[in-house]
C-alpha positions in Angstrom: 130.5 112.9 81.3 130.9 111.6 77.8 128.1 112.4 75.3 126.4 110.6 72.5 124.1 111.5 69.7 120.4 110.6 69.4 120.0 111.8 65.8 120.9 115.5 66.0 120.3 115.6 69.8 123.4 115.4 72.0 122.9 113.7 75.4 125.0 112.3 78.2 126.3 108.8 77.4 124.2 107.5 80.3 120.8 108.9 81.2 118.5 108.8 84.3 115.2 107.0 84.2 112.8 108.4 86.7 110.0 105.8 86.8 111.0 104.3 90.2 110.8 107.8 91.8 107.1 107.1 92.2 105.8 103.8 93.6 106.5 100.8 91.4 109.3 99.0 93.1 108.3 100.0 96.6 107.7 103.4 98.2 110.3 106.0 97.3 111.4 109.1 99.3 110.4 112.1 97.2 113.1 114.3 98.7 115.8 111.8 97.9 114.4 111.4 94.4 114.6 115.2 93.8 118.2 115.1 95.2 119.0 112.3 92.8 118.0 114.4 89.8 120.1 117.3 91.1 123.1 115.0 91.6 122.7 113.7 88.1 122.9 117.2 86.7 126.0 117.9 88.8 127.6 114.8 87.4 126.8 115.8 83.8 124.0 113.3 83.3 121.8 115.5 81.1 119.1 113.1 79.9 116.2 113.0 82.4 113.4 110.6 81.3 109.9 110.3 82.6 106.4 109.5 81.2 102.8 110.5 81.8 102.1 106.8 82.5 104.2 106.7 85.6 101.9 107.0 88.6 99.2 108.7 86.5 101.3 111.8 85.8 102.7 112.2 89.4 106.2 111.3 88.1 106.1 114.2 85.7 105.0 116.5 88.5 108.0 115.4 90.6 110.4 115.8 87.8 108.9 119.3 87.1 109.6 120.3 90.7 113.1 119.0 90.6 114.2 120.8 87.4 113.1 124.2 88.4 116.1 126.4 88.0 118.1 123.9 86.1 115.9 123.4 83.0 118.6 124.7 80.6 121.1 122.0 81.8 119.0 119.0 81.0 117.5 117.1 78.0 114.0 116.5 79.1 112.2 113.4 77.7 108.7 112.2 78.4 106.2 109.9 76.7 102.5 109.5 75.9 100.1 106.9 74.7 100.6 104.2 77.3 97.3 104.5 79.2 97.2 103.1 82.8 94.0 103.2 84.8 93.6 103.1 88.6 91.8 99.8 88.3 94.9 98.2 86.9 93.7 98.0 83.2 95.7 99.5 80.4 95.3 100.6 76.8 97.2 102.5 74.2 96.2 105.7 72.3 98.0 107.0 69.3 95.1 108.9 67.8 96.1 112.2 66.2 93.6 114.2 68.2 94.9 112.8 71.4 98.5 113.6 70.8 98.3 117.4 71.4 96.1 116.8 74.4 98.6 114.5 76.0 101.4 116.9 75.2 99.7 119.9 76.7 99.0 118.0 79.9 102.6 116.9 80.2 103.8 120.4 79.7 101.6 121.6 82.5 102.7 118.9 84.9 106.4 119.4 84.0 106.1 123.2 84.2 107.9 123.8 81.0 107.2 125.3 77.6 109.0 122.7 75.5 109.8 119.0 75.7 113.2 118.1 74.3 112.4 114.5 73.3 108.7 113.3 73.1 108.1 109.6 72.6 105.0 107.7 71.7 105.3 105.2 74.7 103.5 102.3 73.1 102.4 101.9 69.4 98.7 102.0 68.8 98.0 99.1 66.4 94.6 100.6 65.4 96.2 103.8 64.1 98.6 104.1 61.2 102.0 105.2 62.7 102.1 107.9 60.0 99.1 109.5 61.5 100.5 109.5 65.1 103.9 110.8 63.9 102.2 113.4 61.8 100.5 114.8 64.9 103.8 114.7 66.8 105.5 116.6 63.9 102.9 119.3 64.3 104.0 119.7 67.9 107.5 120.3 66.6 106.2 122.9 64.3 104.3 124.5 67.1 107.5 124.7 69.3 106.1 122.4 72.0 108.5 119.6 71.2 112.0 119.7 69.8 112.6 116.0 68.8 110.4 112.9 68.6 111.0 109.3 69.5 109.3 105.9 69.5 109.3 103.3 72.3 108.9 99.6 71.8 108.4 99.9 68.0 109.3 97.2 65.4 111.8 97.9 62.7 109.0 98.2 60.1 107.2 100.8 62.3 110.4 102.7 62.9 111.2 103.0 59.2 107.6 104.1 58.4 107.7 106.7 61.1 111.1 108.1 60.1 109.8 108.6 56.6 107.2 111.0 57.9 109.4 113.0 60.3 113.0 112.4 61.5 113.0 110.2 64.6 115.7 111.1 67.0 115.5 108.0 69.2 114.0 104.6 69.6 113.6 103.5 73.3 113.3 99.8 73.9 114.4 97.4 76.6 118.0 96.3 76.0 120.4 94.7 78.4 122.6 91.6 78.8 119.4 89.5 79.4 117.1 91.3 76.9 118.8 91.0 73.5 115.8 91.4 71.2 117.1 94.7 69.6 120.0 92.9 68.1 117.7 91.1 65.7 117.4 94.1 63.3 116.5 97.1 65.4 120.0 98.2 66.1 121.0 97.9 62.5 117.9 99.9 61.4 118.9 102.7 63.9 122.4 102.7 62.4 121.1 102.8 58.9 118.7 105.7 59.6 120.9 107.7 62.0 118.6 107.2 64.9 119.8 106.9 68.5 118.9 103.9 70.7 117.9 104.5 74.3 118.2 101.3 76.3 115.7 101.2 79.2 116.0 98.7 82.0 119.7 98.2 81.2 120.2 96.6 84.6 117.3 94.2 84.1 115.1 95.9 86.7 117.9 95.3 89.3 118.6 91.7 88.4 122.0 92.6 86.8 123.1 94.3 90.0 123.5 90.7 91.3 121.8 91.7 94.5 118.4 89.9 94.1 118.5 86.3 95.1 114.8 85.6 96.0 111.4 87.0 95.3 111.1 87.4 99.1 113.6 90.3 98.9 111.0 92.3 97.0 108.3 94.3 98.8 104.7 93.2 98.6 103.8 96.0 96.1 106.9 95.6 94.0 105.9 95.3 90.3 108.7 92.8 89.7 106.6 90.2 91.5 104.4 90.0 88.5 107.2 89.6 86.0 107.9 86.0 84.8 111.7 86.3 85.0 111.6 86.9 88.7 109.3 84.0 89.5 110.0 80.4 90.6 112.1 78.2 88.4 112.7 81.1 86.0 114.5 83.1 88.7 116.6 80.1 89.8 117.7 79.5 86.2 118.5 83.1 85.7 120.5 83.4 88.8 122.9 80.9 87.3 123.8 83.4 84.6 125.2 85.9 87.1 128.5 84.0 87.7 129.9 85.4 84.4 128.8 88.9 85.3 130.4 88.6 88.8 133.6 87.3 87.3 133.8 90.2 84.8 133.2 92.6 87.7 136.0 91.1 89.7 138.4 91.4 86.8 137.4 95.0 86.1 137.4 95.9 89.8 133.9 97.3 89.7 130.4 96.3 90.4 128.2 93.9 88.3 125.9 96.8 87.5 128.8 98.9 86.1 129.9 96.0 84.0 126.3 95.6 82.6 126.3 99.3 81.7 129.8 99.2 80.2 128.8 96.2 78.1 125.9 98.2 76.6 128.1 101.2 76.0 130.4 99.0 74.0 127.8 97.6 71.7 127.1 100.6 69.5 128.2 104.2 69.7 124.6 105.4 69.4 123.3 103.3 72.3 122.5 105.3 75.5 121.7 103.2 78.6 118.9 104.6 80.8 119.3 103.1 84.2 116.6 104.1 86.6 117.2 105.0 90.2 115.7 107.1 93.0 118.9 107.2 95.2 122.1 109.3 94.8 124.4 106.4 95.7 123.2 104.3 92.8 123.2 107.3 90.4 126.9 107.8 91.3 127.7 104.2 90.7 125.9 104.1 87.4 127.6 107.3 86.2 131.1 105.8 86.8 130.3 103.1 84.2 131.3 105.4 81.4 134.9 105.2 82.7 135.1 101.4 82.4 136.5 99.8 79.3 135.8 96.1 78.9 138.3 93.9 76.9 136.9 92.3 73.8 137.1 88.7 75.2 135.0 89.9 78.3 132.4 91.5 76.0 132.1 88.3 74.0 132.0 86.0 77.1 129.2 88.0 78.6 127.2 88.1 75.3 127.6 84.3 75.1 126.6 83.7 78.7 123.4 85.7 78.4 122.3 84.4 75.1 118.5 84.7 74.6 118.0 80.9 74.9 119.7 80.9 78.3 117.3 83.5 79.8 114.1 82.0 81.4 110.8 83.8 81.2 109.4 86.7 79.2 110.2 90.3 80.3 106.6 91.2 80.9 103.4 89.3 81.7 101.4 88.2 78.6 99.1 91.2 78.4 102.0 93.6 78.4 104.0 91.5 76.0 101.2 92.1 73.4 102.0 95.9 73.5 105.7 95.7 72.6 107.6 95.5 69.3 104.6 96.6 67.2 
């Protein structure tokens, strides 16, 4: 497996997102989820990413069980500050006194003494980012965290945070059909020496070219609430897939692998973080590092998936208010 740098932190060129290993896109098989983490490590996928927001901490507990005995072979990343409640409401919390509480709780659930990469999951607009990052820096000093990161932060917030303590990585949604980071964020990361972790690099499954209808998603699948998967938006978006399928046929690989290879070709510090709960998809994703797309193909895909061609926002309105702050 190739590696890339997130600041001074070396990670596999493709990571493993663990969110779907707890119920969000349907009911997962915990045993298969644990086996998927083990397969990732076998294949040299070192970056394992979770959050305390995923199923109210249960995802961290699952990851903690899975990494017993292989802790020294992974780069463990988790997040805090994106508060989800059982009644469906949500909030953010970046208050300095909350940061160590959240970290200690994650350490307990994960069963580890140190988190390799600790992100603030969503930026709290009521708290100066300098205060939140200052509290995270104290966790580094205490040996509880090795590197810090931000998720869904604006360029301004990123620069302010980095001035307080070196930020290893910015994690934001980035894929063929979510191109927002190209409007300044990637350049800022390049300028500051910060790595960029691209979550949902397969568009929550859309870029696998296997979802043709909302009816294919289970009744509890979170994607049913996302505008891009609904009604006319989905029908318009499906028209974009012809360019992806053509590129996959030319490269003799799958559309998902092309989507990941396209991201890998954008910048040398971009690390795609596809999420999966099954070994077969983990294997397929890992092979994407071996695919080299020709420059005309890269350009054609970028043109086909221009922002104005994509229908619908990536989250419902309430969630969109909590990104790019």
